[in-house]
N, CA, C and O atoms as a DFTB+ gen file, in Angstrom:
504 C
 N C O
     1  1      17.955       9.877       1.071
     2  2      16.576       9.851       1.502
     3  2      15.627       9.384       0.439
     4  3      15.920       9.501      -0.751
     5  1      14.504       8.863       0.838
     6  2      13.520       8.326      -0.032
     7  2      12.172       9.082       0.165
     8  3      11.738       9.269       1.301
     9  1      11.551       9.489      -0.876
    10  2      10.234      10.117      -0.776
    11  2       9.205       9.233      -1.423
    12  3       9.425       8.724      -2.522
    13  1       8.129       9.048      -0.788
    14  2       6.986       8.259      -1.295
    15  2       5.747       9.151      -1.319
    16  3       5.398       9.794      -0.328
    17  1       5.113       9.170      -2.451
    18  2       3.919      10.001      -2.648
    19  2       2.753       9.186      -3.178
    20  3       2.842       8.644      -4.279
    21  1       1.694       9.086      -2.451
    22  2       0.514       8.323      -2.824
    23  2      -0.429       9.195      -3.583
    24  3      -0.447      10.412      -3.402
    25  1      -1.196       8.602      -4.410
    26  2      -2.312       9.289      -5.124
    27  2      -3.351       8.304      -5.514
    28  3      -3.120       7.096      -5.469
    29  1      -4.539       8.816      -5.913
    30  2      -5.559       7.933      -6.443
    31  2      -6.708       7.732      -5.459
    32  3      -7.707       7.089      -5.780
    33  1      -6.559       8.272      -4.295
    34  2      -7.649       8.138      -3.284
    35  2      -8.849       8.957      -3.715
    36  3      -8.790       9.738      -4.665
    37  1      -9.948       8.755      -2.984
    38  2     -11.140       9.575      -3.231
    39  2     -12.378       8.961      -2.689
    40  3     -12.326       8.020      -1.897
    41  1     -13.491       9.481      -3.105
    42  2     -14.810       8.973      -2.635
    43  2     -15.387       8.043      -3.737
    44  3     -15.426       8.390      -4.917
    45  1     -15.820       6.875      -3.299
    46  2     -16.405       5.912      -4.239
    47  2     -17.559       5.217      -3.584
    48  3     -17.573       5.060      -2.363
    49  1     -18.535       4.792      -4.366
    50  2     -19.657       4.071      -3.814
    51  2     -19.271       2.615      -3.595
    52  3     -18.402       2.072      -4.277
    53  1     -19.954       1.985      -2.608
    54  2     -19.744       0.561      -2.379
    55  2     -19.893      -0.229      -3.651
    56  3     -20.824       0.002      -4.422
    57  1     -19.021      -1.128      -3.876
    58  2     -18.978      -1.952      -5.073
    59  2     -18.047      -1.399      -6.134
    60  3     -17.727      -2.091      -7.100
    61  1     -17.624      -0.203      -5.969
    62  2     -16.804       0.412      -6.918
    63  2     -15.309       0.035      -6.796
    64  3     -14.944      -0.779      -5.948
    65  1     -14.464       0.621      -7.631
    66  2     -13.067       0.350      -7.610
    67  2     -12.247       1.633      -7.580
    68  3     -12.719       2.704      -7.962
    69  1     -11.011       1.498      -7.116
    70  2     -10.028       2.584      -7.134
    71  2      -8.630       1.903      -7.377
    72  3      -8.405       0.745      -7.023
    73  1      -7.773       2.648      -7.963
    74  2      -6.397       2.229      -8.065
    75  2      -5.500       3.313      -7.417
    76  3      -5.487       4.466      -7.850
    77  1      -4.778       2.923      -6.404
    78  2      -3.878       3.838      -5.772
    79  2      -2.490       3.674      -6.333
    80  3      -2.099       2.562      -6.689
    81  1      -1.732       4.752      -6.423
    82  2      -0.384       4.740      -6.864
    83  2       0.539       5.305      -5.753
    84  3       0.132       6.133      -4.938
    85  1       1.775       4.825      -5.762
    86  2       2.781       5.297      -4.844
    87  2       4.048       5.478      -5.656
    88  3       4.669       4.512      -6.100
    89  1       4.423       6.752      -5.843
    90  2       5.629       7.057      -6.639
    91  2       6.804       7.323      -5.674
    92  3       6.705       8.110      -4.733
    93  1       7.877       6.653      -5.947
    94  2       9.020       6.798      -5.103
    95  2      10.138       7.607      -5.821
    96  3      10.281       7.557      -7.042
    97  1      10.885       8.320      -5.039
    98  2      12.021       9.088      -5.581
    99  2      13.118       9.187      -4.524
   100  3      12.895       8.981      -3.331
   101  1      14.291       9.506      -5.011
   102  2      15.422       9.609      -4.110
   103  2      16.583       8.798      -4.609
   104  3      16.382       7.715      -5.158
   105  1      17.784       9.279      -4.439
   106  2      18.936       8.594      -4.991
   107  2      19.144       7.207      -4.358
   108  3      19.717       6.315      -4.982
   109  1      18.681       7.042      -3.141
   110  2      18.909       5.798      -2.416
   111  2      17.768       4.824      -2.520
   112  3      17.739       3.839      -1.783
   113  1      16.810       5.064      -3.422
   114  2      15.647       4.172      -3.524
   115  2      16.064       2.879      -4.123
   116  3      16.348       2.815      -5.318
   117  1      16.110       1.847      -3.338
   118  2      16.417       0.490      -3.814
   119  2      15.803      -0.464      -2.767
   120  3      16.525      -1.085      -1.987
   121  1      14.500      -0.565      -2.762
   122  2      13.793      -1.298      -1.667
   123  2      13.937      -2.841      -1.931
   124  3      14.155      -3.297      -3.054
   125  1      13.807      -3.546      -0.879
   126  2      13.610      -4.982      -0.995
   127  2      12.140      -5.268      -1.252
   128  3      11.791      -6.179      -2.003
   129  1      11.308      -4.499      -0.635
   130  2       9.838      -4.702      -0.866
   131  2       9.136      -3.410      -0.600
   132  3       9.648      -2.507       0.061
   133  1       7.891      -3.350      -1.163
   134  2       7.026      -2.182      -0.960
   135  2       5.684      -2.754      -0.406
   136  3       5.173      -3.793      -0.823
   137  1       5.183      -1.982       0.554
   138  2       3.867      -2.460       1.171
   139  2       2.890      -1.349       1.198
   140  3       3.218      -0.168       1.083
   141  1       1.624      -1.789       1.361
   142  2       0.505      -0.861       1.597
   143  2      -0.095      -1.200       2.940
   144  3      -0.246      -2.368       3.297
   145  1      -0.428      -0.181       3.663
   146  2      -1.081      -0.235       4.935
   147  2      -2.347       0.666       4.897
   148  3      -2.481       1.500       4.001
   149  1      -3.232       0.500       5.828
   150  2      -4.345       1.437       5.941
   151  2      -4.641       1.680       7.422
   152  3      -4.332       0.855       8.282
   153  1      -5.217       2.774       7.675
   154  2      -5.589       3.121       9.059
   155  2      -6.943       3.860       9.036
   156  3      -7.082       4.942       8.466
   157  1      -7.919       3.227       9.679
   158  2      -9.209       3.864       9.837
   159  2      -9.241       4.681      11.159
   160  3      -8.454       4.429      12.071
   161  1     -10.112       5.603      11.232
   162  2     -10.243       6.473      12.442
   163  2     -10.429       5.579      13.712
   164  3     -11.260       4.671      13.725
   165  1      -9.668       5.852      14.722
   166  2      -9.757       5.076      15.952
   167  2      -9.276       3.694      15.943
   168  3      -9.430       2.965      16.923
   169  1      -8.659       3.283      14.792
   170  2      -8.084       1.920      14.713
   171  2      -6.618       1.903      14.438
   172  3      -6.058       2.890      13.960
   173  1      -5.992       0.810      14.727
   174  2      -4.575       0.673      14.480
   175  2      -4.291       0.548      12.999
   176  3      -5.169       0.210      12.205
   177  1      -3.025       0.831      12.636
   178  2      -2.624       0.662      11.261
   179  2      -2.708      -0.824      10.914
   180  3      -2.370      -1.683      11.729
   181  1      -3.148      -1.104       9.732
   182  2      -3.441      -2.476       9.304
   183  2      -2.723      -2.806       8.035
   184  3      -2.766      -2.029       7.081
   185  1      -2.070      -3.925       7.993
   186  2      -1.349      -4.419       6.813
   187  2      -2.384      -4.725       5.697
   188  3      -3.435      -5.315       5.950
   189  1      -2.051      -4.305       4.463
   190  2      -2.931      -4.580       3.337
   191  2      -2.214      -5.591       2.412
   192  3      -2.714      -6.689       2.168
   193  1      -1.040      -5.192       1.909
   194  2      -0.358      -6.073       0.901
   195  2       1.101      -5.651       0.792
   196  3       1.481      -4.537       1.154
   197  1       1.926      -6.606       0.267
   198  2       3.342      -6.315       0.074
   199  2       3.784      -6.987      -1.184
   200  3       3.243      -8.021      -1.573
   201  1       4.784      -6.395      -1.834
   202  2       5.363      -6.956      -3.064
   203  2       6.819      -6.805      -2.970
   204  3       7.290      -5.743      -2.561
   205  1       7.598      -7.826      -3.331
   206  2       9.055      -7.714      -3.381
   207  2       9.422      -7.034      -4.696
   208  3       8.821      -7.269      -5.744
   209  1      10.440      -6.178      -4.586
   210  2      10.700      -5.266      -5.700
   211  2      11.334      -6.009      -6.904
   212  3      11.008      -5.718      -8.055
   213  1      12.223      -6.951      -6.629
   214  2      12.890      -7.571      -7.791
   215  2      12.040      -8.744      -8.338
   216  3      11.863      -8.849      -9.552
   217  1      11.528      -9.601      -7.483
   218  2      10.849     -10.779      -7.936
   219  2       9.354     -10.590      -8.156
   220  3       8.725     -11.347      -8.895
   221  1       8.790      -9.571      -7.504
   222  2       7.397      -9.368      -7.680
   223  2       6.487     -10.349      -6.904
   224  3       5.300     -10.486      -7.201
   225  1       7.076     -11.017      -5.913
   226  2       6.218     -11.892      -5.044
   227  2       5.279     -11.063      -4.201
   228  3       5.652      -9.992      -3.720
   229  1       4.074     -11.542      -4.017
   230  2       3.089     -10.745      -3.275
   231  2       2.520     -11.532      -2.125
   232  3       2.532     -12.763      -2.106
   233  1       2.005     -10.754      -1.135
   234  2       1.334     -11.349      -0.028
   235  2       0.221     -10.325       0.396
   236  3       0.400      -9.115       0.258
   237  1      -0.880     -10.825       0.892
   238  2      -2.033     -10.022       1.252
   239  2      -2.572     -10.365       2.598
   240  3      -2.419     -11.475       3.108
   241  1      -3.227      -9.342       3.174
   242  2      -4.010      -9.661       4.346
   243  2      -5.100     -10.601       3.957
   244  3      -5.753     -10.400       2.933
   245  1      -5.327     -11.657       4.768
   246  2      -6.260     -12.688       4.439
   247  2      -7.636     -12.109       4.094
   248  3      -8.290     -12.590       3.168
   249  1      -8.067     -11.117       4.804
   250  2      -9.434     -10.604       4.641
   251  2      -9.612      -9.812       3.321
   252  3     -10.741      -9.534       2.915
   253  1      -8.484      -9.450       2.652
   254  2      -8.525      -8.727       1.416
   255  2      -8.222      -9.478       0.161
   256  3      -8.347      -8.938      -0.939
   257  1      -7.814     -10.751       0.309
   258  2      -7.462     -11.509      -0.826
   259  2      -8.655     -11.636      -1.781
   260  3      -9.794     -11.842      -1.363
   261  1      -8.348     -11.505      -3.100
   262  2      -9.403     -11.641      -4.094
   263  2     -10.024     -10.269      -4.462
   264  3     -10.602     -10.105      -5.537
   265  1      -9.893      -9.324      -3.569
   266  2     -10.415      -7.961      -3.921
   267  2      -9.329      -6.958      -4.245
   268  3      -9.531      -6.088      -5.092
   269  1      -8.182      -7.059      -3.592
   270  2      -7.136      -6.085      -3.775
   271  2      -5.963      -6.793      -4.489
   272  3      -5.703      -7.979      -4.284
   273  1      -5.273      -6.013      -5.332
   274  2      -4.096      -6.550      -6.040
   275  2      -3.020      -5.492      -5.992
   276  3      -3.243      -4.333      -6.342
   277  1      -1.849      -5.911      -5.553
   278  2      -0.655      -5.064      -5.554
   279  2       0.204      -5.397      -6.782
   280  3       0.300      -6.549      -7.203
   281  1       0.818      -4.361      -7.333
   282  2       1.700      -4.522      -8.494
   283  2       2.739      -3.396      -8.421
   284  3       2.624      -2.422      -7.677
   285  1       3.772      -3.615      -9.268
   286  2       4.770      -2.508      -9.300
   287  2       5.292      -2.391     -10.760
   288  3       5.266      -3.299     -11.591
   289  1       5.771      -1.130     -10.944
   290  2       6.453      -0.821     -12.287
   291  2       7.850      -0.351     -11.874
   292  3       8.031       0.795     -11.463
   293  1       8.785      -1.203     -11.982
   294  2      10.154      -0.874     -11.560
   295  2      10.719       0.259     -12.327
   296  3      11.451       1.077     -11.770
   297  1      10.404       0.344     -13.612
   298  2      10.954       1.422     -14.437
   299  2      10.469       2.826     -13.982
   300  3      11.154       3.834     -14.156
   301  1       9.253       2.833     -13.391
   302  2       8.673       4.083     -12.970
   303  2       8.810       4.278     -11.440
   304  3       8.334       5.268     -10.886
   305  1       9.460       3.328     -10.790
   306  2       9.572       3.393      -9.346
   307  2       8.216       3.614      -8.668
   308  3       8.093       4.420      -7.745
   309  1       7.227       2.899      -9.134
   310  2       5.846       3.061      -8.642
   311  2       5.228       1.747      -8.312
   312  3       5.392       0.754      -9.021
   313  1       4.502       1.756      -7.205
   314  2       3.748       0.590      -6.774
   315  2       2.275       0.919      -6.762
   316  3       1.889       2.041      -6.434
   317  1       1.475      -0.015      -7.106
   318  2       0.053       0.252      -7.237
   319  2      -0.764      -0.648      -6.348
   320  3      -0.296      -1.707      -5.929
   321  1      -2.014      -0.229      -6.047
   322  2      -2.902      -1.031      -5.295
   323  2      -4.288      -0.937      -5.980
   324  3      -5.000       0.055      -5.826
   325  1      -4.639      -1.960      -6.716
   326  2      -5.974      -2.032      -7.305
   327  2      -6.971      -2.590      -6.321
   328  3      -6.793      -3.694      -5.808
   329  1      -8.029      -1.829      -6.050
   330  2      -9.042      -2.210      -5.060
   331  2     -10.358      -2.316      -5.727
   332  3     -10.870      -1.343      -6.282
   333  1     -10.925      -3.507      -5.681
   334  2     -12.246      -3.786      -6.352
   335  2     -13.237      -4.136      -5.344
   336  3     -12.882      -4.484      -4.217
   337  1     -14.504      -4.059      -5.700
   338  2     -15.636      -4.424      -4.846
   339  2     -15.461      -3.775      -3.538
   340  3     -15.507      -4.450      -2.510
   341  1     -15.258      -2.471      -3.512
   342  2     -14.988      -1.784      -2.216
   343  2     -16.200      -1.771      -1.322
   344  3     -17.345      -1.719      -1.772
   345  1     -15.901      -1.821      -0.019
   346  2     -16.954      -1.823       1.017
   347  2     -16.747      -0.617       1.904
   348  3     -15.655      -0.051       1.955
   349  1     -17.784      -0.232       2.593
   350  2     -17.664       0.949       3.530
   351  2     -16.569       0.677       4.610
   352  3     -15.952       1.620       5.104
   353  1     -16.339      -0.569       4.960
   354  2     -15.294      -0.814       5.932
   355  2     -13.891      -0.706       5.393
   356  3     -12.929      -0.833       6.150
   357  1     -13.745      -0.468       4.067
   358  2     -12.448      -0.236       3.448
   359  2     -12.064       1.264       3.631
   360  3     -10.957       1.667       3.276
   361  1     -12.937       2.030       4.155
   362  2     -12.656       3.498       4.318
   363  2     -11.438       3.645       5.353
   364  3     -11.452       3.144       6.478
   365  1     -10.462       4.344       4.861
   366  2      -9.250       4.560       5.680
   367  2      -8.256       5.446       4.881
   368  3      -8.439       5.777       3.709
   369  1      -7.214       5.784       5.617
   370  2      -6.069       6.457       4.961
   371  2      -5.142       5.303       4.549
   372  3      -4.757       4.474       5.374
   373  1      -4.802       5.270       3.287
   374  2      -3.922       4.274       2.726
   375  2      -2.521       4.791       2.541
   376  3      -2.321       5.831       1.913
   377  1      -1.594       4.121       3.048
   378  2      -0.145       4.554       2.920
   379  2       0.745       3.489       2.364
   380  3       0.565       2.296       2.608
   381  1       1.703       3.943       1.616
   382  2       2.679       2.978       1.107
   383  2       3.985       3.126       1.908
   384  3       4.231       4.160       2.530
   385  1       4.802       2.089       1.878
   386  2       6.034       2.107       2.625
   387  2       7.037       1.199       1.959
   388  3       6.679       0.231       1.289
   389  1       8.335       1.534       2.160
   390  2       9.393       0.749       1.549
   391  2      10.181       0.038       2.681
   392  3      10.382       0.572       3.771
   393  1      10.592      -1.147       2.365
   394  2      11.357      -1.986       3.307
   395  2      12.719      -2.379       2.703
   396  3      12.815      -2.677       1.512
   397  1      13.748      -2.374       3.526
   398  2      15.019      -2.832       3.133
   399  2      15.076      -4.325       3.305
   400  3      14.085      -4.979       3.630
   401  1      16.312      -4.868       3.069
   402  2      16.469      -6.289       3.132
   403  2      16.571      -6.813       4.562
   404  3      16.444      -8.014       4.799
   405  1      16.800      -5.906       5.515
   406  2      16.948      -6.284       6.899
   407  2      15.586      -6.893       7.329
   408  3      14.528      -6.297       7.127
   409  1      15.661      -8.088       7.920
   410  2      14.428      -8.813       8.251
   411  2      14.255      -9.006       9.724
   412  3      14.164     -10.141      10.191
   413  1      14.206      -7.918      10.480
   414  2      13.967      -8.047      11.907
   415  2      12.489      -8.206      12.221
   416  3      12.123      -8.700      13.287
   417  1      11.622      -7.775      11.267
   418  2      10.201      -7.905      11.484
   419  2       9.569      -8.431      10.256
   420  3      10.099      -8.258       9.159
   421  1       8.393      -9.102      10.410
   422  2       7.641      -9.586       9.265
   423  2       7.028      -8.484       8.473
   424  3       6.859      -7.375       8.981
   425  1       6.688      -8.755       7.236
   426  2       6.194      -7.731       6.365
   427  2       4.871      -7.166       6.827
   428  3       4.559      -6.040       6.441
   429  1       4.084      -7.833       7.602
   430  2       2.806      -7.386       8.064
   431  2       2.969      -6.409       9.270
   432  3       1.992      -5.832       9.749
   433  1       4.191      -6.249       9.727
   434  2       4.521      -5.382      10.887
   435  2       5.016      -4.026      10.355
   436  3       5.993      -4.007       9.606
   437  1       4.399      -2.912      10.701
   438  2       4.857      -1.577      10.248
   439  2       6.300      -1.348      10.551
   440  3       6.981      -0.647       9.803
   441  1       6.804      -1.927      11.647
   442  2       8.201      -1.708      12.023
   443  2       9.192      -2.238      10.961
   444  3      10.369      -1.878      10.976
   445  1       8.707      -3.092      10.045
   446  2       9.562      -3.627       8.991
   447  2       9.985      -2.566       7.985
   448  3      10.951      -2.763       7.248
   449  1       9.295      -1.480       7.947
   450  2       9.383      -0.502       6.848
   451  2      10.202       0.742       7.295
   452  3      10.117       1.204       8.432
   453  1      10.988       1.242       6.338
   454  2      11.918       2.353       6.644
   455  2      11.336       3.723       6.263
   456  3      11.545       4.708       6.971
   457  1      10.634       3.776       5.184
   458  2      10.099       5.059       4.690
   459  2       8.636       4.888       4.413
   460  3       8.170       3.823       4.009
   461  1       7.876       6.032       4.654
   462  2       6.456       6.075       4.502
   463  2       6.006       7.218       3.714
   464  3       6.647       8.269       3.750
   465  1       4.953       7.094       3.003
   466  2       4.282       8.190       2.376
   467  2       3.325       8.839       3.291
   468  3       3.100       8.345       4.396
   469  1       2.719       9.976       2.870
   470  2       1.873      10.729       3.716
   471  2       0.430      10.206       3.815
   472  3      -0.342      10.586       4.695
   473  1       0.103       9.299       2.846
   474  2      -1.177       8.641       2.826
   475  2      -2.158       9.334       1.915
   476  3      -2.029      10.521       1.618
   477  1      -3.147       8.568       1.472
   478  2      -4.207       9.054       0.629
   479  2      -5.540       8.554       1.230
   480  3      -5.646       7.395       1.630
   481  1      -6.547       9.434       1.290
   482  2      -7.849       9.041       1.854
   483  2      -8.675       8.279       0.864
   484  3      -8.838       8.687      -0.286
   485  1      -9.202       7.149       1.329
   486  2     -10.219       6.385       0.547
   487  2     -11.458       6.346       1.394
   488  3     -11.437       5.911       2.545
   489  1     -12.554       6.815       0.798
   490  2     -13.837       6.823       1.496
   491  2     -14.849       6.034       0.633
   492  3     -15.022       6.347      -0.545
   493  1     -15.489       5.058       1.187
   494  2     -16.402       4.208       0.463
   495  2     -17.773       4.479       1.087
   496  3     -17.986       4.227       2.273
   497  1     -18.692       4.990       0.280
   498  2     -20.039       5.312       0.792
   499  2     -20.956       4.084       0.550
   500  3     -20.770       3.318      -0.396
   501  1     -21.919       3.940       1.422
   502  2     -22.869       2.795       1.336
   503  2     -24.082       3.163       0.502
   504  3     -24.979       2.339       0.320
């Protein structure tokens, strides 16, 4: 089993920054990629970003390019999401997820991922 634990969420004013962390544990943790998703109240889960674990290749939701940066520290089994110039519409629960090498779905599809964290709340005030 794999456990994912997010941290770093909170309340921030518009224009501010936050860095989310997702720490992974478990004997079987060997992902092909790690992703971040978010879900605002009353809305569907939305893809934010993904990073491949070995090569570090990244991909972002088009609307978030330039403001959000995903990175990972393989030695710490941790993936990060740096969020800058935050806007009230970024308010959501942010969750990380791990994906195996099986490629039945694209990385922007939540079905691509095998394990999920419980999420961390990010609230951006105007």
